[in-house]
LUMMI-285278 format. One record per residue (C-alpha): residue number from 1; residue in three letters; chain; x, y, z. Coordinates in steps of 0.1 Angstrom, whole numbers, plus 2048, in hexadecimal, padded with zeros to 3 digits. Layout:
REM residues N
+-----+-----+----+-----+-----+-----+
|   i |  aa | ch |   u |   v |   w |
+-----+-----+----+-----+-----+-----+
| NUM | ALA |  A |   X |   Y |   Z |
...
+-----+-----+----+-----+-----+-----+
END
This chain:
REM residues 167
+-----+-----+----+-----+-----+-----+
|   i |  aa | ch |   u |   v |   w |
+-----+-----+----+-----+-----+-----+
|   1 | UNK |  A | 4D3 | 2CD | 7F9 |
|   2 | UNK |  A | 4E5 | 2AD | 804 |
|   3 | UNK |  A | 4DF | 29C | 7E2 |
|   4 | UNK |  A | 4F3 | 2B7 | 7D0 |
|   5 | UNK |  A | 510 | 2B7 | 7E8 |
|   6 | UNK |  A | 516 | 292 | 7E6 |
|   7 | UNK |  A | 526 | 292 | 7C5 |
|   8 | UNK |  A | 522 | 28D | 7A0 |
|   9 | UNK |  A | 50D | 274 | 78E |
|  10 | UNK |  A | 52A | 25B | 788 |
|  11 | UNK |  A | 531 | 25B | 7AE |
|  12 | UNK |  A | 50C | 254 | 7B5 |
|  13 | UNK |  A | 50C | 238 | 79B |
|  14 | UNK |  A | 52C | 229 | 7AA |
|  15 | UNK |  A | 51E | 22B | 7CD |
|  16 | UNK |  A | 4FE | 21A | 7C1 |
|  17 | UNK |  A | 510 | 1FD | 7B1 |
|  18 | UNK |  A | 526 | 1F8 | 7D0 |
|  19 | UNK |  A | 508 | 1F7 | 7E7 |
|  20 | UNK |  A | 4F7 | 1E0 | 7CE |
|  21 | UNK |  A | 514 | 1C8 | 7CF |
|  22 | UNK |  A | 514 | 1C5 | 7F4 |
|  23 | UNK |  A | 4EF | 1C2 | 7F4 |
|  24 | UNK |  A | 4F0 | 1A6 | 7DB |
|  25 | UNK |  A | 509 | 193 | 7F1 |
|  26 | UNK |  A | 4F1 | 198 | 80F |
|  27 | UNK |  A | 4D4 | 18C | 7FA |
|  28 | UNK |  A | 4E6 | 16D | 7F0 |
|  29 | UNK |  A | 4F0 | 166 | 814 |
|  30 | UNK |  A | 4CC | 16B | 820 |
|  31 | UNK |  A | 4BD | 155 | 806 |
|  32 | UNK |  A | 4D6 | 139 | 80C |
|  33 | UNK |  A | 4D1 | 13B | 831 |
|  34 | UNK |  A | 4AB | 13D | 82E |
|  35 | UNK |  A | 4AA | 11F | 816 |
|  36 | UNK |  A | 4C0 | 10B | 82E |
|  37 | UNK |  A | 4A9 | 113 | 84C |
|  38 | UNK |  A | 489 | 10C | 839 |
|  39 | UNK |  A | 497 | 0EC | 82B |
|  40 | UNK |  A | 4A3 | 0E1 | 84D |
|  41 | UNK |  A | 484 | 0EB | 861 |
|  42 | UNK |  A | 46A | 0DF | 848 |
|  43 | UNK |  A | 47D | 0C1 | 83B |
|  44 | UNK |  A | 479 | 0CD | 817 |
|  45 | UNK |  A | 48F | 0CC | 7F9 |
|  46 | UNK |  A | 493 | 0ED | 7E7 |
|  47 | UNK |  A | 48C | 0DD | 7C5 |
|  48 | UNK |  A | 475 | 0C0 | 7CB |
|  49 | UNK |  A | 476 | 0B2 | 7A8 |
|  50 | UNK |  A | 494 | 09A | 7A5 |
|  51 | UNK |  A | 492 | 09A | 77F |
|  52 | UNK |  A | 49B | 0BF | 77D |
|  53 | UNK |  A | 4BF | 0BB | 788 |
|  54 | UNK |  A | 4D5 | 0CC | 7A2 |
|  55 | UNK |  A | 4DB | 0ED | 791 |
|  56 | UNK |  A | 4B8 | 0FB | 78E |
|  57 | UNK |  A | 4B6 | 108 | 7B2 |
|  58 | UNK |  A | 4D8 | 119 | 7B3 |
|  59 | UNK |  A | 4D3 | 128 | 790 |
|  60 | UNK |  A | 4B1 | 136 | 79A |
|  61 | UNK |  A | 4C0 | 145 | 7BA |
|  62 | UNK |  A | 4DD | 153 | 7A6 |
|  63 | UNK |  A | 4C6 | 163 | 78D |
|  64 | UNK |  A | 4B1 | 173 | 7A9 |
|  65 | UNK |  A | 4D1 | 181 | 7BA |
|  66 | UNK |  A | 4DE | 18F | 799 |
|  67 | UNK |  A | 4BC | 19F | 793 |
|  68 | UNK |  A | 4BD | 1AF | 7B6 |
|  69 | UNK |  A | 4E0 | 1BC | 7AE |
|  70 | UNK |  A | 4D6 | 1CB | 78D |
|  71 | UNK |  A | 4B6 | 1DA | 79B |
|  72 | UNK |  A | 4C7 | 1EA | 7B9 |
|  73 | UNK |  A | 4E4 | 1F6 | 7A4 |
|  74 | UNK |  A | 4CC | 209 | 78D |
|  75 | UNK |  A | 4B3 | 215 | 7A8 |
|  76 | UNK |  A | 4CC | 21F | 7C3 |
|  77 | UNK |  A | 4D9 | 23C | 7AF |
|  78 | UNK |  A | 4BA | 24E | 7BC |
|  79 | UNK |  A | 4B1 | 23E | 7DD |
|  80 | UNK |  A | 496 | 256 | 7E7 |
|  81 | UNK |  A | 479 | 23D | 7E4 |
|  82 | UNK |  A | 47E | 21E | 7F8 |
|  83 | UNK |  A | 45C | 20D | 7F0 |
|  84 | UNK |  A | 462 | 20D | 7CA |
|  85 | UNK |  A | 485 | 1FF | 7CD |
|  86 | UNK |  A | 47A | 1E4 | 7E5 |
|  87 | UNK |  A | 45D | 1D9 | 7D0 |
|  88 | UNK |  A | 470 | 1D8 | 7B0 |
|  89 | UNK |  A | 48D | 1C4 | 7C0 |
|  90 | UNK |  A | 475 | 1AB | 7D0 |
|  91 | UNK |  A | 45F | 1A6 | 7B1 |
|  92 | UNK |  A | 47C | 1A5 | 799 |
|  93 | UNK |  A | 48F | 18B | 7AE |
|  94 | UNK |  A | 470 | 175 | 7B1 |
|  95 | UNK |  A | 46A | 177 | 78B |
|  96 | UNK |  A | 48E | 16E | 784 |
|  97 | UNK |  A | 48D | 151 | 79C |
|  98 | UNK |  A | 46D | 143 | 78C |
|  99 | UNK |  A | 479 | 149 | 768 |
| 100 | UNK |  A | 49A | 137 | 76D |
| 101 | UNK |  A | 489 | 11B | 780 |
| 102 | UNK |  A | 471 | 117 | 762 |
| 103 | UNK |  A | 48D | 117 | 749 |
| 104 | UNK |  A | 4A2 | 100 | 75E |
| 105 | UNK |  A | 485 | 0E8 | 761 |
| 106 | UNK |  A | 47F | 0E9 | 73C |
| 107 | UNK |  A | 4A3 | 0E2 | 734 |
| 108 | UNK |  A | 4A9 | 0C9 | 750 |
| 109 | UNK |  A | 48A | 0B3 | 74B |
| 110 | UNK |  A | 479 | 0A8 | 72B |
| 111 | UNK |  A | 458 | 0B8 | 734 |
| 112 | UNK |  A | 442 | 0D1 | 722 |
| 113 | UNK |  A | 442 | 0F6 | 726 |
| 114 | UNK |  A | 422 | 0F6 | 73B |
| 115 | UNK |  A | 431 | 0DD | 753 |
| 116 | UNK |  A | 450 | 0F2 | 757 |
| 117 | UNK |  A | 43C | 111 | 75E |
| 118 | UNK |  A | 427 | 0FE | 777 |
| 119 | UNK |  A | 447 | 0F2 | 788 |
| 120 | UNK |  A | 455 | 115 | 78A |
| 121 | UNK |  A | 435 | 125 | 797 |
| 122 | UNK |  A | 431 | 10A | 7B2 |
| 123 | UNK |  A | 456 | 10F | 7BC |
| 124 | UNK |  A | 451 | 135 | 7BC |
| 125 | UNK |  A | 431 | 133 | 7D1 |
| 126 | UNK |  A | 440 | 11C | 7EB |
| 127 | UNK |  A | 456 | 124 | 809 |
| 128 | UNK |  A | 475 | 126 | 7F5 |
| 129 | UNK |  A | 466 | 13C | 7DA |
| 130 | UNK |  A | 457 | 154 | 7F2 |
| 131 | UNK |  A | 477 | 157 | 806 |
| 132 | UNK |  A | 489 | 165 | 7E7 |
| 133 | UNK |  A | 475 | 186 | 7E4 |
| 134 | UNK |  A | 474 | 189 | 80A |
| 135 | UNK |  A | 49A | 189 | 80C |
| 136 | UNK |  A | 49C | 1A0 | 7EE |
| 137 | UNK |  A | 484 | 1B9 | 7FF |
| 138 | UNK |  A | 498 | 1B8 | 81F |
| 139 | UNK |  A | 4B8 | 1BD | 80C |
| 140 | UNK |  A | 4AB | 1D9 | 7F7 |
| 141 | UNK |  A | 49D | 1EC | 814 |
| 142 | UNK |  A | 4BF | 1EA | 826 |
| 143 | UNK |  A | 4D1 | 1F4 | 806 |
| 144 | UNK |  A | 4BA | 213 | 802 |
| 145 | UNK |  A | 4C2 | 21E | 825 |
| 146 | UNK |  A | 4E8 | 21A | 81E |
| 147 | UNK |  A | 4E5 | 22D | 7FD |
| 148 | UNK |  A | 4D1 | 249 | 80E |
| 149 | UNK |  A | 4EC | 24C | 828 |
| 150 | UNK |  A | 508 | 24D | 80E |
| 151 | UNK |  A | 4F5 | 267 | 7FA |
| 152 | UNK |  A | 4F0 | 27C | 819 |
| 153 | UNK |  A | 515 | 27D | 81F |
| 154 | UNK |  A | 51A | 260 | 837 |
| 155 | UNK |  A | 53D | 253 | 836 |
| 156 | UNK |  A | 547 | 22F | 83A |
| 157 | UNK |  A | 54E | 222 | 85D |
| 158 | UNK |  A | 573 | 223 | 866 |
| 159 | UNK |  A | 587 | 20D | 87D |
| 160 | UNK |  A | 597 | 21F | 89B |
| 161 | UNK |  A | 5BA | 21F | 88A |
| 162 | UNK |  A | 5AB | 22F | 86B |
| 163 | UNK |  A | 59E | 24E | 87D |
| 164 | UNK |  A | 5AF | 26F | 87F |
| 165 | UNK |  A | 5BF | 279 | 89F |
| 166 | UNK |  A | 5A8 | 297 | 8A2 |
| 167 | UNK |  A | 588 | 283 | 8A6 |
+-----+-----+----+-----+-----+-----+
END
């Protein structure tokens, strides 16, 4: 079986975290790019409440990316099921985005807990908030495909000067 020939559990774990690292970088790039396009095309601010401060948006995005990284690092050790990994990554990233937005609003403005929760849920259900799990789902699906390939014995691509003469 291909799963047995790939290597030991430490090798699978290391491969999973390497793929998760690159996937987290891709997720961050997609979210930043998506936020920029949505903001430009719809003439919207990511965080519309000026009393919150400048760091709530980046902190919420950072939390969502870290969550995707951790979820993929744990789940890619066994990449057989794509749907579960994609759903967990998307939902976890959205929850982290909303939770950090609520905490940031609570700390940044002198409002009540209910107002902070409302702010976070409105942000999470808007264009920017829905873009976060969409990017996480796309990233997770690509990461699962890469992890499956690595598990099946696929080697990394090589430049022409790295290849053996016999190929």
